[in-house]
LODO-359039 format. One record per residue: residue number from 0; residue in three letters; x, y, z of N, C-alpha, C in turn. Coordinates in steps of 0.05 Angstrom, whole numbers, plus 5000, padded with zeros to 4 digits. Example, Ala and Ser with C-alpha at 12.3 -4.5 7.8 and 13.67 -1.06 7.14 Angstrom:
REM residues 2
0:ALA:5264:4886:5156:5246:4910:5156:5264:4934:5156
1:SER:5257:4955:5142:5273:4979:5143:5258:5001:5157
//
This chain:
REM residues 246
0:MET:8608:7725:3299:8616:7699:3310:8599:7677:3297
1:THR:8611:7655:3289:8598:7632:3278:8590:7612:3299
2:ASN:8564:7606:3302:8555:7587:3322:8556:7558:3311
3:VAL:8568:7540:3327:8572:7513:3318:8559:7493:3338
4:VAL:8547:7472:3327:8537:7450:3344:8551:7424:3334
5:ILE:8560:7408:3353:8573:7383:3346:8554:7360:3355
6:ILE:8548:7342:3336:8529:7320:3341:8543:7294:3334
7:ASP:8551:7280:3355:8566:7255:3351:8564:7239:3377
8:ASP:8559:7213:3374:8555:7196:3398:8582:7188:3411
9:GLU:8604:7194:3398:8631:7187:3409:8643:7211:3422
10:PRO:8646:7211:3449:8658:7234:3463:8685:7242:3453
11:LEU:8702:7222:3446:8729:7228:3437:8728:7244:3410
12:SER:8710:7236:3393:8707:7250:3368:8698:7279:3372
13:ARG:8680:7283:3391:8671:7311:3397:8694:7327:3408
14:GLU:8711:7315:3425:8734:7329:3437:8754:7337:3415
15:ILE:8758:7320:3396:8777:7326:3374:8767:7350:3358
16:VAL:8741:7350:3351:8730:7373:3336:8733:7399:3352
17:LYS:8727:7398:3378:8729:7422:3395:8758:7431:3396
18:ALA:8777:7413:3398:8805:7420:3399:8814:7434:3373
19:TYR:8805:7423:3350:8813:7434:3324:8800:7462:3320
20:LEU:8776:7465:3331:8762:7491:3328:8775:7514:3343
21:LYS:8792:7507:3362:8806:7528:3377:8824:7544:3359
22:ASN:8831:7533:3336:8848:7548:3317:8831:7568:3300
23:PHE:8805:7568:3305:8787:7586:3291:8771:7602:3311
24:PRO:8784:7624:3321:8771:7640:3343:8745:7653:3336
25:ASP:8738:7654:3310:8712:7665:3302:8690:7645:3303
26:MET:8696:7620:3312:8676:7599:3313:8672:7590:3342
27:GLU:8647:7588:3351:8641:7581:3379:8623:7557:3380
28:VAL:8630:7537:3396:8613:7514:3400:8592:7521:3421
29:VAL:8567:7523:3412:8545:7530:3431:8533:7506:3445
30:GLN:8537:7482:3432:8527:7458:3446:8539:7433:3432
31:GLU:8543:7412:3447:8551:7386:3436:8530:7366:3444
32:CYS:8524:7347:3426:8502:7328:3430:8512:7300:3425
33:GLY:8501:7280:3440:8509:7253:3438:8491:7236:3420
34:ASP:8468:7247:3411:8451:7233:3393:8434:7252:3377
35:GLY:8419:7241:3357:8403:7258:3339:8380:7272:3353
36:PHE:8368:7259:3373:8346:7272:3388:8356:7298:3400
37:GLU:8379:7297:3414:8390:7321:3426:8397:7341:3404
38:GLY:8407:7331:3381:8414:7348:3359:8391:7365:3349
39:VAL:8367:7352:3346:8343:7366:3337:8337:7389:3356
40:LYS:8337:7384:3382:8331:7405:3402:8352:7427:3402
41:ALA:8377:7420:3399:8399:7440:3399:8396:7458:3375
42:ILE:8390:7447:3352:8387:7463:3327:8363:7482:3329
43:GLN:8341:7471:3341:8317:7488:3344:8323:7511:3363
44:GLU:8339:7506:3384:8345:7526:3404:8365:7547:3395
45:HIS:8387:7538:3383:8410:7555:3377:8410:7565:3348
46:LYS:8397:7551:3330:8398:7558:3301:8427:7563:3293
47:PRO:8443:7543:3295:8472:7547:3289:8477:7552:3259
48:ASP:8500:7563:3254:8509:7568:3226:8520:7543:3214
49:LEU:8533:7526:3230:8546:7502:3221:8544:7480:3241
50:ILE:8539:7455:3232:8540:7432:3250:8559:7412:3239
51:PHE:8572:7398:3258:8588:7375:3252:8571:7351:3259
52:LEU:8565:7334:3240:8545:7313:3244:8555:7285:3238
53:ASP:8554:7268:3258:8560:7240:3254:8537:7227:3239
54:ILE:8542:7207:3223:8521:7193:3208:8508:7171:3224
55:GLN:8525:7152:3232:8514:7129:3247:8514:7134:3276
56:MET:8490:7139:3287:8487:7144:3316:8464:7127:3326
57:PRO:8463:7122:3352:8440:7108:3363:8414:7124:3360
58:LYS:8392:7110:3361:8366:7122:3360:8359:7130:3331
59:ILE:8370:7152:3321:8365:7160:3294:8392:7168:3281
60:THR:8393:7164:3254:8418:7170:3240:8420:7201:3235
61:GLY:8443:7209:3226:8447:7237:3220:8429:7246:3198
62:PHE:8424:7229:3178:8407:7236:3155:8378:7239:3165
63:GLU:8369:7221:3182:8342:7222:3192:8338:7248:3209
64:MET:8358:7255:3224:8357:7279:3240:8353:7304:3223
65:LEU:8367:7305:3200:8365:7328:3182:8337:7330:3171
66:GLU:8323:7308:3167:8296:7309:3156:8276:7322:3176
67:LEU:8284:7322:3202:8265:7331:3222:8267:7361:3228
68:ILE:8288:7374:3219:8292:7402:3227:8282:7421:3205
69:ASP:8272:7444:3214:8262:7465:3196:8286:7483:3188
70:HIS:8301:7491:3209:8325:7508:3204:8348:7489:3196
71:LYS:8356:7490:3171:8377:7472:3162:8403:7488:3160
72:PRO:8421:7484:3179:8447:7497:3178:8465:7484:3158
73:SER:8488:7495:3153:8509:7482:3138:8518:7457:3153
74:VAL:8526:7436:3138:8534:7411:3151:8561:7401:3141
75:ILE:8578:7394:3159:8602:7378:3152:8598:7351:3166
76:PHE:8596:7330:3150:8591:7304:3161:8617:7292:3172
77:ILE:8614:7276:3194:8636:7261:3205:8628:7232:3204
78:THR:8645:7215:3193:8636:7187:3190:8660:7168:3190
79:ALA:8654:7144:3199:8673:7122:3194:8670:7115:3165
80:TYR:8687:7100:3154:8687:7095:3125:8661:7082:3116
81:ASP:8647:7096:3097:8623:7086:3086:8623:7094:3056
82:ALA:8630:7075:3039:8634:7081:3011:8610:7093:2998
83:PHE:8586:7083:3005:8561:7094:2992:8556:7123:3001
84:ALA:8560:7129:3027:8555:7156:3036:8576:7175:3024
85:ILE:8601:7167:3023:8621:7184:3012:8617:7190:2983
86:LYS:8607:7170:2968:8601:7174:2940:8579:7195:2937
87:ALA:8559:7194:2955:8537:7214:2954:8548:7242:2960
88:PHE:8565:7243:2980:8576:7270:2987:8592:7281:2964
89:GLU:8610:7265:2953:8627:7275:2931:8611:7283:2906
90:ALA:8590:7268:2901:8574:7274:2877:8559:7300:2880
91:ASN:8554:7308:2905:8538:7332:2910:8554:7355:2923
92:ALA:8581:7352:2924:8598:7373:2934:8593:7380:2963
93:VAL:8585:7361:2979:8581:7365:3007:8606:7354:3021
94:ASP:8616:7369:3041:8641:7360:3053:8637:7340:3075
95:TYR:8657:7323:3080:8656:7303:3100:8684:7299:3112
96:LEU:8685:7288:3136:8710:7281:3149:8710:7252:3157
97:LEU:8731:7238:3151:8733:7210:3159:8745:7207:3187
98:LYS:8734:7189:3203:8746:7184:3229:8769:7165:3226
99:PRO:8791:7168:3242:8796:7191:3259:8803:7216:3243
100:VAL:8792:7239:3251:8795:7263:3236:8823:7275:3238
101:ALA:8835:7279:3215:8862:7291:3215:8859:7322:3215
102:GLU:8877:7335:3229:8875:7364:3233:8876:7380:3207
103:GLU:8894:7372:3189:8897:7386:3164:8872:7383:3147
104:ARG:8861:7359:3147:8836:7354:3132:8813:7371:3144
105:PHE:8813:7373:3170:8792:7389:3184:8795:7418:3175
106:ARG:8819:7428:3175:8824:7456:3167:8814:7461:3138
107:THR:8820:7442:3120:8811:7444:3092:8781:7446:3090
108:ALA:8767:7429:3106:8738:7429:3106:8727:7456:3115
109:ILE:8738:7468:3136:8729:7493:3146:8733:7515:3125
110:LEU:8757:7515:3113:8762:7536:3093:8744:7533:3069
111:LYS:8738:7508:3061:8720:7504:3039:8692:7514:3046
112:TRP:8683:7509:3070:8657:7519:3079:8656:7549:3078
113:LYS:8677:7562:3088:8678:7591:3089:8678:7603:3061
114:SER:8691:7590:3043:8692:7601:3015:8664:7598:3002
115:GLN:8651:7575:3007:8623:7572:2997:8605:7593:3008
116:LEU:8608:7598:3034:8591:7618:3048:8596:7646:3035
117:ALA:8621:7652:3030:8627:7678:3018:8615:7681:2990
118:LEU:8613:7659:2976:8602:7660:2949:8572:7656:2949
119:SER:8560:7652:2973:8531:7648:2976:8522:7623:2960
120:ARG:8537:7602:2961:8530:7577:2948:8519:7557:2968
121:PRO:8493:7554:2969:8481:7535:2988:8488:7506:2982
122:GLU:8492:7490:3003:8498:7462:2999:8474:7447:2988
123:PRO:8477:7430:2969:8454:7415:2957:8446:7392:2975
124:MET:8437:7398:3000:8432:7378:3019:8408:7360:3012
125:GLU:8388:7371:2999:8365:7355:2992:8373:7332:2972
126:ARG:8392:7337:2955:8400:7317:2936:8415:7294:2951
127:VAL:8430:7301:2971:8444:7281:2987:8424:7264:3002
128:LEU:8404:7277:3015:8384:7262:3030:8368:7244:3012
129:SER:8363:7253:2988:8348:7237:2968:8365:7213:2960
130:THR:8390:7217:2956:8408:7194:2949:8409:7174:2971
131:MET:8412:7184:2996:8415:7165:3019:8389:7151:3026
132:SER:8366:7160:3014:8341:7147:3020:8340:7118:3011
133:SER:8358:7110:2993:8357:7083:2982:8373:7064:2999
134:THR:8385:7073:3022:8398:7054:3039:8378:7037:3054
135:SER:8386:7014:3063:8368:6995:3075:8354:7006:3100
136:MET:8370:7021:3117:8358:7032:3141:8336:7053:3134
137:GLN:8342:7070:3114:8323:7090:3107:8297:7078:3096
138:GLN:8299:7055:3082:8276:7042:3071:8260:7028:3092
139:ALA:8272:7021:3115:8259:7005:3135:8242:7021:3155
140:ARG:8245:7047:3156:8231:7063:3176:8228:7092:3167
141:ILE:8209:7105:3180:8204:7134:3174:8205:7148:3201
142:VAL:8221:7169:3203:8223:7184:3228:8206:7209:3225
143:VAL:8188:7213:3245:8170:7236:3244:8172:7252:3270
144:LYS:8164:7277:3269:8164:7294:3292:8136:7304:3297
145:THR:8126:7302:3322:8100:7313:3330:8105:7331:3354
146:GLY:8104:7357:3349:8111:7375:3371:8141:7372:3377
147:SER:8147:7367:3403:8175:7363:3411:8183:7334:3411
148:LYS:8164:7316:3404:8170:7287:3406:8177:7276:3378
149:VAL:8195:7257:3378:8203:7243:3354:8195:7214:3355
150:ARG:8183:7204:3333:8174:7177:3332:8186:7162:3308
151:ILE:8194:7138:3313:8205:7121:3291:8184:7101:3283
152:ILE:8175:7102:3258:8154:7085:3248:8166:7064:3229
153:PRO:8164:7039:3236:8172:7018:3217:8154:7019:3193
154:VAL:8165:7017:3169:8148:7021:3145:8126:7001:3143
155:HIS:8129:6977:3155:8107:6958:3152:8082:6967:3168
156:GLU:8085:6987:3186:8062:6997:3200:8047:7019:3185
157:VAL:8059:7028:3163:8045:7049:3147:8023:7036:3130
158:GLN:7999:7047:3133:7976:7036:3118:7975:7049:3090
159:TYR:7978:7075:3089:7979:7089:3063:7991:7117:3067
160:MET:7997:7130:3045:8007:7157:3045:7990:7174:3027
161:GLU:7986:7199:3035:7968:7216:3019:7982:7243:3016
162:ALA:7981:7254:2991:7992:7281:2986:7974:7301:3000
163:GLU:7987:7320:3014:7972:7341:3028:7987:7367:3026
164:ASP:7979:7383:3006:7993:7408:3000:8023:7402:2994
165:ASP:8041:7415:3009:8069:7411:3005:8081:7388:3022
166:PHE:8063:7373:3035:8072:7351:3053:8061:7324:3043
167:VAL:8070:7303:3057:8059:7277:3053:8048:7268:3080
168:LYS:8023:7259:3080:8011:7249:3105:8016:7219:3106
169:VAL:8029:7211:3128:8036:7183:3132:8015:7172:3152
170:VAL:7999:7152:3144:7977:7142:3160:7984:7114:3171
171:THR:7981:7112:3198:7985:7086:3211:7960:7081:3228
172:ALA:7959:7058:3241:7936:7051:3258:7935:7070:3282
173:ASP:7958:7082:3290:7959:7099:3313:7953:7128:3307
174:GLY:7951:7135:3281:7946:7163:3274:7961:7171:3248
175:SER:7961:7196:3242:7974:7206:3218:7994:7227:3225
176:TYR:8015:7228:3207:8038:7246:3212:8045:7259:3186
177:LEU:8054:7285:3187:8062:7299:3163:8092:7299:3160
178:LYS:8101:7293:3135:8129:7294:3129:8133:7315:3107
179:ASN:8154:7331:3109:8160:7351:3089:8176:7338:3066
180:LYS:8162:7320:3052:8173:7305:3030:8153:7306:3007
181:THR:8160:7293:2985:8142:7291:2962:8133:7263:2958
182:MET:8111:7259:2943:8102:7232:2937:8123:7218:2919
183:ASN:8136:7233:2902:8156:7221:2885:8179:7210:2901
184:PHE:8186:7225:2923:8208:7215:2940:8201:7188:2951
185:TYR:8177:7185:2962:8170:7159:2974:8165:7137:2953
186:GLU:8155:7145:2930:8151:7126:2909:8178:7114:2900
187:GLU:8199:7130:2900:8225:7121:2891:8240:7106:2914
188:SER:8235:7114:2939:8251:7103:2961:8240:7078:2974
189:LEU:8213:7075:2974:8201:7052:2987:8202:7027:2969
190:ASP:8200:7004:2981:8200:6978:2966:8176:6977:2947
191:ALA:8182:6976:2921:8161:6977:2901:8143:6952:2901
192:GLN:8152:6931:2914:8136:6906:2917:8118:6907:2941
193:GLN:8121:6927:2958:8105:6930:2982:8087:6955:2981
194:PHE:8097:6976:2969:8082:7002:2967:8078:7010:2938
195:VAL:8053:7014:2931:8047:7021:2903:8033:7048:2902
196:ARG:8042:7065:2884:8029:7090:2879:8005:7085:2861
197:VAL:7981:7083:2874:7957:7076:2859:7943:7100:2847
198:HIS:7951:7124:2855:7939:7149:2847:7959:7170:2851
199:ARG:7957:7192:2836:7977:7213:2840:7978:7224:2868
200:SER:7957:7220:2883:7956:7230:2911:7958:7208:2932
201:TYR:7961:7183:2924:7961:7161:2944:7982:7140:2937
202:ILE:7995:7131:2959:8013:7107:2958:8002:7088:2979
203:VAL:7998:7063:2972:7985:7043:2990:8004:7020:2996
204:ASN:8003:7012:3021:8016:6987:3030:7998:6964:3021
205:ILE:8007:6948:3002:7989:6928:2990:7980:6907:3010
206:SER:7994:6904:3033:7985:6885:3053:7960:6894:3067
207:GLN:7953:6920:3064:7929:6931:3076:7904:6929:3059
208:ILE:7908:6921:3034:7885:6920:3015:7869:6894:3019
209:THR:7843:6896:3023:7826:6872:3026:7812:6866:3000
210:LYS:7805:6887:2984:7792:6882:2958:7794:6907:2941
211:ILE:7791:6903:2915:7791:6925:2896:7765:6924:2880
212:GLU:7751:6947:2881:7724:6948:2868:7724:6968:2845
213:PRO:7709:6962:2824:7706:6981:2802:7692:7006:2812
214:TYR:7700:7028:2800:7688:7054:2807:7679:7067:2782
215:GLN:7678:7093:2780:7668:7106:2756:7689:7106:2734
216:LYS:7679:7106:2709:7696:7105:2685:7715:7082:2687
217:GLU:7742:7088:2685:7762:7066:2685:7777:7065:2711
218:SER:7766:7078:2732:7780:7078:2757:7769:7056:2776
219:HIS:7783:7052:2799:7775:7032:2819:7778:7044:2846
220:LEU:7769:7029:2866:7773:7036:2894:7787:7012:2908
221:ALA:7808:7019:2923:7821:6998:2940:7810:7001:2968
222:ILE:7799:6979:2978:7787:6979:3005:7808:6968:3024
223:LEU:7815:6984:3045:7836:6976:3063:7824:6962:3088
224:ARG:7841:6949:3103:7832:6935:3127:7817:6953:3147
225:ASN:7825:6978:3148:7812:6997:3166:7786:7009:3154
226:GLY:7778:7000:3130:7754:7010:3118:7758:7034:3099
227:GLN:7782:7045:3100:7788:7068:3083:7786:7061:3053
228:GLN:7774:7078:3037:7771:7074:3009:7791:7092:2995
229:ILE:7809:7080:2980:7831:7095:2966:7826:7094:2936
230:PRO:7824:7118:2923:7820:7118:2894:7844:7106:2879
231:VAL:7838:7090:2859:7859:7077:2842:7855:7087:2814
232:SER:7874:7100:2802:7872:7109:2775:7877:7086:2755
233:LYS:7873:7092:2730:7877:7071:2710:7906:7061:2710
234:THR:7925:7080:2712:7953:7073:2713:7959:7058:2739
235:GLY:7948:7067:2761:7952:7054:2787:7942:7026:2787
236:TYR:7919:7021:2774:7908:6994:2773:7926:6975:2758
237:VAL:7939:6985:2737:7958:6968:2722:7981:6961:2740
238:LYS:7992:6980:2756:8014:6975:2774:8005:6955:2795
239:LEU:7981:6958:2806:7972:6940:2827:7969:6912:2817
240:LYS:7958:6908:2793:7955:6881:2782:7982:6868:2778
241:GLU:8001:6884:2769:8028:6873:2765:8040:6863:2790
242:VAL:8039:6880:2812:8051:6873:2837:8036:6849:2850
243:LEU:8010:6849:2848:7994:6828:2860:7993:6802:2843
244:GLY:8004:6804:2819:8004:6780:2801:7977:6773:2790
245:LEU:7961:6793:2785:7933:6788:2775:7933:6789:2744
//
């Protein structure tokens, strides 16, 4: 039996998906959720094989929800028309359904997913998430999980980021949080006029810098408002001077 979770803030949309799934007796809906927070908990609890996921939902988007989960099931996205999102899906061979969902299109998506499963072809979800990181909402905030709690951090509250093994540590005045991302991901997705990668292990919010001091050899130190000293490489110093207009 294939376990399915439906995550969509529109009750009618959820009902349509459930009605269409009745034609697939080998698929069982184990839970339906009205927002991304509920979705995270449902996926942790049930570890479904497949989820139907709305993109634009209150609280957190479908893409942000996917960043928070460790167990990543297969995903069929459900969305109102969004040209940018659809372009990302088509470029990476990830299936999607446009609202209102037509039954024949739904059937095609299910059969496509089953054929991919039979061929053991994993969906390139990381590429989709990376593509969608350049949207304005994704650039404006970072969603993190601490234990069972989810927090939304406006990017202007981020003081700096630091590489930590396979994670990135996001530091704010309230504490630090780990994201299962790369420094390259944030360097490419954040506003380059606000966040500068000053060192291979550090990205700094330039509004937090109070001064830049010479250090050993050709390196420097960026002193932040909280007193933190961030190493600045030769290349990072060139980037900083350019952004700061020095």
